[in-house]
Phi, psi and omega in degrees: 000133179284130179290135178280130180221111184251142174280146175287148176285350178274131176283129180237125175232126177240119181263154174293333179252152180271359184292134176229126182269322183070200185247017181295135179294136182287155175287164178298131184227162178282170179302319179296322179294323179298317178301316180295320179295318178300316179298320179295319179294319179296322178296319179298323179300329184266357178281140180287138169269136181296317180200138173226123179225127178216130180246098177055059178257142180300145182304315181299316180295320181296313181295321179296320179294316178298320180299321182281333193234347187262006172091358179224117181294136180252138172241114187254126178273079183293329178297312179294321179293322178298326181294335179257013172090019179269126183254131180299336185270358177299129186281142176234156183218127182206145174211106184220159176226141174054050173234154182293151174306322177307316182290322178296314179299317180303312182293316181298316181290325177297315180294314188281339184240356183065032179085008183269348183247155177214178178217156180203166181260133179201135178055037176077008180231160173268118182258142181240129181201185181286148179290327178297129186205158179284169179300319180295319179294322178299316180297319180295318181288328176299318178297323179293322178296319179296318179296320177298319181299321180296334182277353186268058178299131177081006179235069188299323181295312181297318180295315180298322178298316179297320181296317180290321175301320180298317180295316179297317181294321181292335174079012182279329182063024185265118180300332182291336183296311180297318179300319180293320180295318177301321178296317179298319180295318178301315183291340180279358175117003182272050191286333184292344181266003184230149174275177183300329182270005177094355178287148179290137176250124181271119176290160178301140179072029185303320181261003191288338182304321182287348186256333190300316189300322188265355182264351176293159182259135174260131188292317181199142171219124180237120177231124182239075179084012177288159178291153181303315182301313180299320183292312183289326178288332174297315178299315181299315182293315183296319185260006178056049178269147166272097187250131174234124179252126179276080185296330179297316179293321180296318181293325176296330179274003177087017180251114182269160179301323187262017177299128186289141177228145179227118177215155171223105185231142177225139176050056178239157176294155181300317182296323178293320179296314180295318179297323178296317178296317181293323179295318178297326185277334192225354181054050173094000182281337189248161177208181178221158179213146178251115188220114172054043175091355179240133173269122185251140173240128179203190176286153179301325180294316179296317181297330182275344189234336186277135177302335183294342181255016177273153175223160180250124174241155179238142183231136178284112180237026178300135181094353178253154180282124186305315183295324178290321179299308183296320179296321183291316182289327177292327178288337182283345182241146179309134184305323181293340183282356182267011173271192174056038174087000179287150180204165171223114185230138177250129177210129177061033179079013179236134175265118175259127182231127169256117180204175174288161183302314181296320181290332176299328177297320179291320177297316180302317179296320180295319179294319178300320178296318180296318181292337176272003180084015180246095180286120182291000000 
């Protein structure tokens, strides 16, 4: 029998630190103090929250709670968000443990705004607003992304992603920009991620974070007509997964939370167990992806096309020609999949790829072929 496990409707956030900033307006400060405040806010974004749980809570209420309790004050431009159709009452649902505030905000805003909202650090606060922006605003936000990247010591994948986003947002298309930013990051103290000549050095298991959660084995799962929600949350609870289910997308596809599922599985990988449950519930309509510490369940179409399900992986391509590498990996994935912010960039002997989880497997296979001397 599958154990029933329900999330509380109360949002709970427990921080490792007792510090709470709230929404109080800061006193007038000098330029140096503003820089220090920005650095502090960026640091808070990367600190892990012990637990965040919300069951269909309005976006406005969720953001206000995070602002009061998660250690980083939020300033939300509701007027600007309203102009692009974002409603404070749109419900969001999340249950995660030991993930950064940055990741929680990303997920909450994706759910609550349909990809129309974003956040950045400015004046010592985390600001939330519409993604649509002027050229001047893009330049300003690009600078904020670069500053955030500099604060990510020891997290090369996350920093590299921010750096490439900054270049794309700035609109210069200048290869020298990323190289200069990497140099700046190195000089700021992130030396362990670089070799003596400035090339990026990939530590062992660089991409493994995205794989670990779903490869563990679950001893047994028995569901005899239980609802899909109960079954998948049982797996999440038993295996301590950070699981997010896009129930809005599932319901649009005709899959309800209480659709009955029946399985009897023993000694199977977590991904196999979840896929079996999803197959029983939807006959191929649903899928899962492991992205930046969160296991996501949604429709196969959403997983293949929405930016919220993309992840950044890095591949060692030292000794290979950059233009050939990028052309080969792009050819290995459907041409249509390179929209929505996806990219393949080579810098310092490393290929950085933003793609969906499934497409990263195709990129990985293409890189392995190239390293074996077999250009696909």
